[in-house]
C-alpha positions, 0 to 999 in steps of 0.5 A, a space after each residue: 611876772 610879765 617882765 620876768 617872762 619877757 626877759 626869759 623869752 629874750 634870753 632863750 631867743 638869744 641862746 637859740 640864735 647863738 646855738 645855731 651860729 655855733 652849730 652851723 658857723 662853718 656852713 654860714 661862713 661858706 655861704 657868705 664866702 660863696 656870695 662874695 665870690 659870686 659878686 666879685 665874679 659879676 654873678 647875680 644874687 637873689 634870695 627872697 626880696 634881696 637881689 643884685 642883678 648880674 653884671 653883663 658885658 656890653 655889646 659893641 653897639 652899646 660901647 660905641 654909643 657910650 663912647 660917642 656920648 663921651 666924645 660929644 661931651 669932650 667937644 662940647 666942653 671946648 669953648 671953641 675949636 681952637 680950645 682943643 689942644 694940639 695935635 688933637 685939634 686937627 684929628 678926625 672924629 674916628 681918631 678922637 674915638 681911638 684916643 678915647 679908647 686908649 685913655 680908658 684902657 690905660 686908666 683901667 690898667 692903672 687902677 687895677 695895678 693900684 688896687 691889685 684886683 682884676 677889673 670887669 670891663 664894659 659891664 651892663 647892669 639891668 637895662 640902663 646902667 653901663 660902667 667902664 669898670 667894676 670890682 668888689 673889694 673889702 665888701 665895697 662895690 667899686 664903679 669906675 667911670 673914665 673921662 677923657 679931657 683936653 682941658 680942665 674938666 668942668 665941675 658941672 659935668 662932674 655933677 651930672 655924671 655922678 648924679 646920674 650914676 647914683 640915681 641909677 644904682 639907687 633904683 637897684 637898691 645897691 648899698 656900700 658903693 664907691 665911684 672912682 672917677 678917673 680923668 685922663 688929660 691930653 697934652 702936658 699943660 694940665 697941672 695934675 696935682 692942682 686939678 686933682 685938688 680942684 676935683 676933690 673939692 667939687 665932689 665933697 657933696 657926695 660924702 666920701 662916696 667918690 674917689 678921684 684919679 687924674 692921669 696924663 695920657 702921655 705918662 700912662 702910655 709911658 708907664 705901660 709901654 704904649 705909644 700915643 
């Protein structure tokens, strides 16, 4: 009898849940659509213990600090001053910063054209997470990290960048997140096809959570009608 009563109870619960979904399916779908639109617009969501922090615009100082950190990485990645490709070898730091901003802008334009969805740029989540770009598509949050390099991008830097990103988003409990790592190369001496394959191999440990894009700054500029 206890087994029969348990089965009946389960059937009743399933029937009740089914009836609720049948009666209020339009309202439920509208709620889910509203949540998705808020996420794609960068708004925060909070319902009891569930929360997604809002996406905020980085202020100019935050952007400058991040670019300075990126430029330091570019310089450190060169084995010597001579390893920095011409004509960048004689450029001042301010010129390098300008080139980095250009590379980032063009890479985000290319990714936006590829996915066909607007990208929110220079966003801040909470106190410690800053992204070059963000968009949501197909139920997946896409974080874009753009790197500018004058030579082959070092794999140890890749791991440092990605581990830092996933550690931070892990603290916020984000799920179903993909990182797009876009590397923009100066000059034309880099074989982009080989470099893409090398970087893909380097990120295999992240189990499909990372997409890699390799761009030539010159070709990006030609694509969007800009000068380098």
